[in-house]
Every structure is written in structure tokens, then in C-alpha cells.
Residue, then its C-alpha position, 0 to 999 in steps of 0.5 A: x427486540x423491535x421498535x413499534x414500527x417493526x424495525x429492529x433495535x440496533x444493539x449499542x455495541x454495533x452502533x459504537x462499532x459502526x462509528x469506528x474505522x473499518x478495515x476492508x480486506x480484499x484477498x481471494x486466498x481464504x487462509x491469508x484473508x482470515x489470517x489478516x482478519x485474526x491479527x487485526x481483530x486481535x488488535x481491536x480493529x473492526x474488519x470486513x473481508x471479501x474474496x473479490x473486488x466485485x463482492x467488496x464493491x457490491x457491499x461498499x458504502x462510502x462515508x465511514x472512516x475506513x482503510x482498504x487492504x487489497x491483493x494485487x492479483x485477484x481473479x476478475x477485477x484486479x486490485x489496481x482496477x479497483x483502485x482506479x474504479x474507486x478514484x473514478x467514482x470519487x472515493x478517497x479511500x486510503x488503500x494499501x496494496x498486497x504485493x508479491x515479494x520484490x514485485x517492483x513493477x506492481x508496487x510502483x503501479x499501485x502507488x501511481x493508482x492512488x495506494x498510500x502504501x504497500x506491503x509484501x507477502x509474507x505479511x508480518x503482524x507489526x508491518x501490517x499494523x504499522x502500514x494501516x496506521x500510517x495509511x490512516x494518519x497520512x489520509x487524515x493529515x496533510x501535514x504528516x504526508x509532507x513530512x513523509x515526503x520530506x523524509x523520503x527526499x532526505x534519504x535519497x539526497x545522500x546518493x551520488x549522481x551515479x547511484x541515482x542513475x543506477x537506482x533509476x535503472x534498477x527500478x525500471x527493471x533492468x538487469x545488472x549486466x544491461x545497466x553496466x553496458x548502458x553506463x560503461x561500467x562493470x556488472x560487479x560495480x553495479x552490484x556494489x552501487x546497488x548495495x550502497x543504495x540500499x544501505x544509504x536509503x535504509x531500504x530492505x527490498x526493492x519495492x521498498x526503495x521504489x516507494x521511497x523514490x515515489x514518495x520523494x517525487x511527490x507522486x501517487x501518495x494521496x488517495x485519488x491522486 
């Protein structure tokens, strides 16, 4: 149907959907992209998916409530480059980076570039939905962001000075034998400290520990920061 001016009438359903939060998924892997779409649509989300950053930028129109879920490693413009581009253009779009398993450097760079969160492959359904809800909540409520930072700081407060030294070196990518040499302790002691750090902070992976440390320090946890 069309109006007298010849413009198509927008269906009511489409009009309602356009006002809902959109989830942009950018990943060059067709199977992963469509699997994420299926999970999110099954959860009642409005999803737009793209195979590249360039395709996303060509279609992106700011001004709507949205969340960006982007793979770190993409052909052409990378996920990090897209986050920086959005920042430079003044778009404060809450974003989540998809990283490889235990990819600590990328996780750190993602949050420094403005990502509110990151999730590791393989991606679980509950983790995906929880991460999106957290990112949207943090982007819309500065109080929640403050609470998140306070909670992260509390988790780290229980670490000893030695454990903090070990943690900083582990997150910098140093091997246990190198950390042991730097601190004058045995590699076995370093491994014991690592295990205690993970247990005390409740971190299930090194990227999760990196996120905790970054959030506690108040860095890289706001879109556009």
C-alpha cells in the first residue's frame, strides 16, 4: 500500500520494531553470525548482521538505541579500528568485542578502545545475552557503571602485594618462568599465586581477570572514553 504521495506505508510492526533496541552483529564467519542472530532473535531482540566493518558503516544510522557486537579479527577494517572510528566520529555506541579464547592482549585493547565488555569464543547463549544486557545497562546508567567498578575493586582488594605483582605481569603476557626470575621466586610459586588470584577474584579465564583489573582501575569502560 502507498500514500497519495506514492510513499509506501510503513507496517505497524516495523514501526514498533524500529523503536526497539537493535543489536548489530559484525562477524565475517557466516555460521557464527547467523548462530548469534538466531539466539538473539529467539530472545526477542531486533538484529542486523554484517560480514564486515565496512558494510556496517555503510548502513549505520546513529540515533537509535543499539548495541554493537563485533569480532576482533576481521578482513579489512578490524574490530578495534571500527571502535576507534566510532569514537572519533562521536558515536557512543555500547559495544562488545568477540575475542578468541584467552586472548588477553586483544581483550585489554578492546576495553581501552571503548568496548564495555567482551566475550570469548565459543560463545554460550546465557553469556551472550547477559553481556548485552550489561552493556546496555551500563551505557544508560552511570550509577550502574560506578557499582560495577566498586565491585571489581572489591574483588581485587583481597589480593596480597605479591599477588598483585604476579597479576600485573601475567596480564602483560609474561611467562611464569620470566615472572619467577623477575621476582626471585620459583615458577611453581608463581603458578600457585596465579591459581590463588583466579580463585580470590572469581575469574574463570585470564581475559576475565583482565576485564576485572581494567574496570577496577576505571579505564576503558565507557563508550567513547
